FIVEX-112027 format. One line per field, with one value per atom (N, C-alpha, C, O): residue number from 1; atom name; x, y, z. Coordinates in pm, whole numbers, plus 50000, padded with zeros to 5 digits. Layout:
REM FIVEX-112027
nr = NUM,... $
atom = CA,... $
c1 = X,... $
c2 = Y,... $
c3 = Z,... $
This chain:
REM FIVEX-112027
nr = 1,1,1,1,2,2,2,2,3,3,3,3,4,4,4,4,5,5,5,5,6,6,6,6,7,7,7,7,8,8,8,8,9,9,9,9,10,10,10,10,11,11,11,11,12,12,12,12,13,13,13,13,14,14,14,14,15,15,15,15,16,16,16,16,17,17,17,17,18,18,18,18,19,19,19,19,20,20,20,20,21,21,21,21,22,22,22,22,23,23,23,23,24,24,24,24,25,25,25,25,26,26,26,26,27,27,27,27,28,28,28,28,29,29,29,29,30,30,30,30,31,31,31,31,32,32,32,32,33,33,33,33,34,34,34,34,35,35,35,35,36,36,36,36,37,37,37,37,38,38,38,38,39,39,39,39,40,40,40,40,41,41,41,41,42,42,42,42,43,43,43,43,44,44,44,44,45,45,45,45,46,46,46,46,47,47,47,47,48,48,48,48,49,49,49,49,50,50,50,50,51,51,51,51,52,52,52,52,53,53,53,53,54,54,54,54,55,55,55,55,56,56,56,56,57,57,57,57,58,58,58,58,59,59,59,59,60,60,60,60,61,61,61,61,62,62,62,62,63,63,63,63,64,64,64,64,65,65,65,65,66,66,66,66,67,67,67,67,68,68,68,68,69,69,69,69,70,70,70,70,71,71,71,71,72,72,72,72,73,73,73,73,74,74,74,74,75,75,75,75,76,76,76,76,77,77,77,77,78,78,78,78,79,79,79,79,80,80,80,80,81,81,81,81,82,82,82,82,83,83,83,83,84,84,84,84,85,85,85,85,86,86,86,86,87,87,87,87,88,88,88,88,89,89,89,89,90,90,90,90,91,91,91,91,92,92,92,92,93,93,93,93,94,94,94,94,95,95,95,95,96,96,96,96,97,97,97,97,98,98,98,98,99,99,99,99,100,100,100,100,101,101,101,101,102,102,102,102,103,103,103,103,104,104,104,104,105,105,105,105,106,106,106,106,107,107,107,107,108,108,108,108,109,109,109,109,110,110,110,110,111,111,111,111,112,112,112,112,113,113,113,113,114,114,114,114,115,115,115,115 $
atom = N,CA,C,O,N,CA,C,O,N,CA,C,O,N,CA,C,O,N,CA,C,O,N,CA,C,O,N,CA,C,O,N,CA,C,O,N,CA,C,O,N,CA,C,O,N,CA,C,O,N,CA,C,O,N,CA,C,O,N,CA,C,O,N,CA,C,O,N,CA,C,O,N,CA,C,O,N,CA,C,O,N,CA,C,O,N,CA,C,O,N,CA,C,O,N,CA,C,O,N,CA,C,O,N,CA,C,O,N,CA,C,O,N,CA,C,O,N,CA,C,O,N,CA,C,O,N,CA,C,O,N,CA,C,O,N,CA,C,O,N,CA,C,O,N,CA,C,O,N,CA,C,O,N,CA,C,O,N,CA,C,O,N,CA,C,O,N,CA,C,O,N,CA,C,O,N,CA,C,O,N,CA,C,O,N,CA,C,O,N,CA,C,O,N,CA,C,O,N,CA,C,O,N,CA,C,O,N,CA,C,O,N,CA,C,O,N,CA,C,O,N,CA,C,O,N,CA,C,O,N,CA,C,O,N,CA,C,O,N,CA,C,O,N,CA,C,O,N,CA,C,O,N,CA,C,O,N,CA,C,O,N,CA,C,O,N,CA,C,O,N,CA,C,O,N,CA,C,O,N,CA,C,O,N,CA,C,O,N,CA,C,O,N,CA,C,O,N,CA,C,O,N,CA,C,O,N,CA,C,O,N,CA,C,O,N,CA,C,O,N,CA,C,O,N,CA,C,O,N,CA,C,O,N,CA,C,O,N,CA,C,O,N,CA,C,O,N,CA,C,O,N,CA,C,O,N,CA,C,O,N,CA,C,O,N,CA,C,O,N,CA,C,O,N,CA,C,O,N,CA,C,O,N,CA,C,O,N,CA,C,O,N,CA,C,O,N,CA,C,O,N,CA,C,O,N,CA,C,O,N,CA,C,O,N,CA,C,O,N,CA,C,O,N,CA,C,O,N,CA,C,O,N,CA,C,O,N,CA,C,O,N,CA,C,O,N,CA,C,O,N,CA,C,O,N,CA,C,O,N,CA,C,O,N,CA,C,O,N,CA,C,O,N,CA,C,O,N,CA,C,O,N,CA,C,O,N,CA,C,O,N,CA,C,O,N,CA,C,O,N,CA,C,O,N,CA,C,O,N,CA,C,O,N,CA,C,O $
c1 = 13415,13271,13300,13215,13422,13465,13422,13349,13455,13447,13276,13223,13226,13065,13003,12917,13052,13016,13049,12966,13158,13225,13118,13078,13089,13012,12877,12835,12817,12695,12686,12604,12791,12810,12827,12774,12916,12932,12792,12765,12705,12589,12488,12422,12490,12395,12410,12323,12538,12591,12551,12485,12587,12555,12393,12352,12314,12180,12096,12004,12189,12109,12180,12099,12275,12338,12245,12205,12232,12181,12026,11963,11975,11835,11818,11727,11898,11915,11935,11864,12034,12060,11956,11953,11867,11758,11675,11628,11646,11516,11551,11462,11670,11738,11775,11801,11781,11803,11694,11590,11697,11581,11542,11628,11410,11367,11409,11454,11384,11415,11365,11419,11228,11141,11151,11061,11286,11343,11256,11278,11167,11099,11159,11178,11190,11189,11113,11035,11107,11011,10960,10843,11040,11030,10986,10893,11031,10951,10840,10788,10797,10680,10547,10434,10595,10468,10443,10331,10551,10516,10475,10414,10487,10448,10268,10196,10226,10072,10028,10019,09987,09925,09795,09747,09715,09603,09486,09372,09511,09406,09396,09294,09498,09509,09446,09443,09390,09381,09230,09167,09191,09062,08971,09020,08861,08759,08665,08604,08663,08591,08431,08344,08415,08289,08206,08088,08300,08196,08287,08272,08373,08477,08356,08250,08381,08312,08354,08457,08286,08318,08459,08545,08458,08586,08702,08803,08704,08805,08836,08949,08731,08758,08846,08931,08815,08870,09005,09078,09049,09161,09256,09369,09231,09290,09337,09260,09482,09542,09441,09366,09431,09355,09199,09125,09152,09019,08956,08973,08877,08809,08654,08604,08588,08420,08367,08302,08403,08336,08337,08243,08463,08520,08474,08439,08487,08444,08288,08252,08195,08066,08040,07955,08113,08087,08116,08070,08228,08275,08176,08163,08092,07981,07849,07751,07842,07722,07740,07646,07862,07891,07886,07911,07859,07878,07768,07649,07812,07892,08012,07965,08132,08237,08259,08234,08304,08361,08480,08530,08563,08685,08738,08679,08876,08907,08882,08827,08933,08966,08832,08840,08704,08589,08613,08566,08677,08638,08670,08609,08755,08795,08716,08694,08692,08588,08444,08378,08401,08268,08276,08172,08422,08446,08394,08322,08453,08415,08504,08477,08628,08745,08857,08856,08950,09020,09184,09239,09208,09314,09423,09458,09467,09557,09539,09626,09409,09392,09384,09412,09349,09353,09472,09480,09597,09733,09767,09854,09717,09761,09718,09780,09596,09513,09539,09514,09597,09540,09603,09546,09728,09811,09760,09828,09624,09571,09434,09366,09392,09243,09224,09312,09084,09059,08894,08825,08870,08708,08675,08691,08633,08612,08469,08388,08444,08320,08223,08267,08122,08031,07942,07925,07895,07793,07675,07616,07610,07513,07519,07419,07638,07653,07658,07627,07710,07684,07579,07524,07544,07448,07444,07403,07477,07526,07615,07610,07737,07851,07871,07979,07753,07744,07682,07579,07737,07690,07548,07511,07471,07313,07280,07163 $
c2 = 22654,22548,22552,22597,22504,22500,22615,22604,22749,22879,22887,22910,22869,22872,22792,22837,22682,22569,22616,22586,22681,22720,22853,22871,22922,23062,23011,23051,22926,22880,22826,22868,22718,22665,22777,22774,22873,22976,23059,23117,23060,23147,23058,23101,22933,22875,22852,22841,22842,22860,22982,22983,23081,23224,23243,23286,23206,23201,23130,23165,23005,22906,22950,22931,22993,23068,23220,23243,23284,23403,23398,23486,23284,23245,23209,23257,23121,23086,23188,23201,23247,23366,23494,23553,23511,23583,23568,23654,23418,23351,23334,23341,23311,23298,23423,23414,23543,23665,23717,23726,23765,23819,23947,24028,23977,24120,24229,24190,24350,24459,24457,24517,24374,24375,24231,24187,24143,24016,23892,23791,23882,23797,23751,23829,23600,23553,23470,23408,23442,23396,23246,23228,23179,23036,23074,23006,23166,23196,23262,23277,23318,23369,23290,23320,23174,23064,23006,22974,22998,22933,23034,22985,23155,23286,23297,23344,23253,23244,23138,23107,23050,22932,22925,23036,22852,22852,22852,22880,22823,22838,22975,23020,23037,23220,23299,23421,23248,23334,23388,23336,23499,23552,23479,23448,23452,23390,23526,23578,23565,23677,23655,23740,23518,23436,23482,23517,23471,23438,23515,23476,23613,23695,23794,23820,23828,23922,24056,24055,24198,24307,24359,24428,24307,24339,24234,24298,24145,24061,24144,24171,24172,24225,24362,24396,24443,24563,24553,24651,24437,24401,24411,24453,24381,24366,24475,24570,24485,24622,24703,24632,24807,24898,24884,24948,24789,24766,24833,24797,24939,25006,24972,24872,25077,25060,25016,24912,25127,25121,24982,24913,24967,24861,24698,24603,24705,24595,24570,24455,24674,24660,24618,24530,24677,24610,24480,24411,24459,24318,24215,24106,24262,24155,24185,24116,24316,24342,24231,24174,24227,24163,23987,23917,23936,23810,23725,23758,23624,23524,23532,23557,23525,23525,23354,23255,23368,23230,23207,23095,23348,23358,23494,23601,23478,23622,23737,23846,23686,23802,23856,23948,23821,23885,23998,24095,24027,24136,24265,24371,24227,24364,24332,24419,24236,24191,24241,24271,24251,24309,24458,24519,24531,24634,24680,24777,24572,24596,24700,24808,24649,24726,24744,24666,24864,24899,24777,24720,24772,24676,24697,24607,24830,24853,24801,24765,24812,24741,24618,24566,24547,24401,24348,24230,24422,24384,24383,24302,24454,24439,24336,24280,24305,24179,24049,23951,24035,23892,23785,23676,23796,23703,23668,23614,23707,23712,23684,23698,23656,23629,23501,23458,23429,23315,23353,23433,23276,23279,23101,23020,23074,22920,22908,23001,22789,22775,22689,22578,22716,22618,22545,22586,22456,22380,22460,22456,22543,22636,22756,22826,22788,22910,22904,22992,22761,22708,22631,22557,22648,22572,22523,22603,22423,22391,22470,22512,22490,22523,22679,22735,22737,22900,22943,22889,23060,23122,23154,23172,23158,23183,23295,23331 $
c3 = 55089,55166,55324,55401,55368,55506,55561,55660,55511,55560,55585,55694,55488,55481,55602,55678,55609,55695,55854,55939,55890,56003,56042,56157,55948,55971,56034,56143,55962,55980,56133,56215,56159,56297,56420,56531,56365,56480,56495,56600,56380,56387,56477,56571,56432,56548,56663,56749,56676,56849,56912,57016,56853,56879,56914,57022,56808,56829,56965,57039,56952,57060,57186,57277,57228,57332,57379,57493,57293,57298,57325,57382,57276,57345,57463,57531,57508,57619,57739,57840,57708,57791,57844,57952,57712,57720,57807,57881,57802,57869,58007,58092,58039,58181,58256,58376,58191,58255,58316,58250,58461,58520,58474,58437,58472,58393,58528,58636,58497,58601,58713,58806,58731,58855,58914,58985,58875,58930,58890,58957,58798,58751,58610,58516,58607,58509,58442,58514,58302,58202,58308,58342,58335,58387,58525,58570,58598,58724,58760,58870,58605,58611,58596,58634,58526,58495,58644,58685,58712,58852,58942,59038,58946,59020,59003,59091,58894,58885,58849,58730,58963,58913,58872,58892,58826,58738,58837,58798,58961,59071,59119,59171,59102,59142,59045,59066,58934,58828,58885,58977,58811,58848,58751,58643,58773,58667,58641,58735,58539,58509,58503,58525,58468,58478,58618,58626,58720,58847,58959,59075,58938,59038,59115,59058,59211,59266,59219,59152,59242,59219,59285,59230,59411,59491,59402,59374,59374,59317,59172,59132,59114,58985,59005,58923,59130,59129,59172,59164,59219,59281,59164,59191,59048,58913,58864,58850,58826,58784,58688,58622,58676,58587,58590,58515,58688,58700,58816,58932,58775,58906,58897,58844,58960,58972,58865,58853,58753,58629,58544,58504,58532,58453,58513,58443,58677,58747,58716,58692,58716,58687,58562,58545,58447,58302,58256,58164,58365,58322,58366,58310,58487,58554,58496,58523,58396,58337,58179,58122,58146,58000,58023,57925,58130,58157,58084,58084,58027,58045,57953,57841,57947,57822,57788,57855,57680,57642,57639,57655,57609,57634,57694,57677,57777,57836,57725,57741,57615,57502,57464,57383,57504,57492,57556,57496,57669,57733,57599,57586,57534,57455,57302,57218,57292,57166,57184,57085,57294,57348,57382,57407,57384,57425,57550,57572,57649,57801,57837,57891,57797,57861,57719,57624,57733,57628,57611,57706,57528,57505,57629,57705,57631,57717,57883,57963,57895,58030,58039,58148,57943,57907,57906,57942,57866,57847,57991,58025,58077,58233,58302,58392,58256,58327,58276,58345,58141,58032,58108,58104,58188,58283,58421,58508,58436,58565,58551,58652,58471,58436,58357,58282,58381,58287,58273,58336,58183,58147,58159,58068,58279,58318,58262,58269,58205,58154,58248,58277,58291,58410,58313,58198,58354,58267,58271,58163,58370,58379,58304,58290,58251,58166,58016,57936,57990,57842,57818,57900,57685,57639,57483,57399,57452,57314,57245,57130,57375,57328,57321,57304,57337,57350,57444,57483,57504,57634,57592,57476,57705,57703,57786,57798 $
């Protein structure tokens, strides 16, 4: 029983320490998980419902064609609508998902649905 309990305690310590080490280690590009959240404040996110053509083109993987498709597909209830509506492919969405937001404006929503 003592042996089993000791193994369990050791496993929990290793798991806890391993998790903390993994989160605190910088990635190859020098960004840690905790610093990444601070690196992209909510005010710096690109609103896909109001961004200009040039703001959209500045996003990774978004060129003239995708920027126009994003603008033409407005309004978006959620940023995931970009893939649900087949505006951009999933691979492109993965590049921008942490850089965009779909803000809701009173004028773009009516009765909880885009109009």
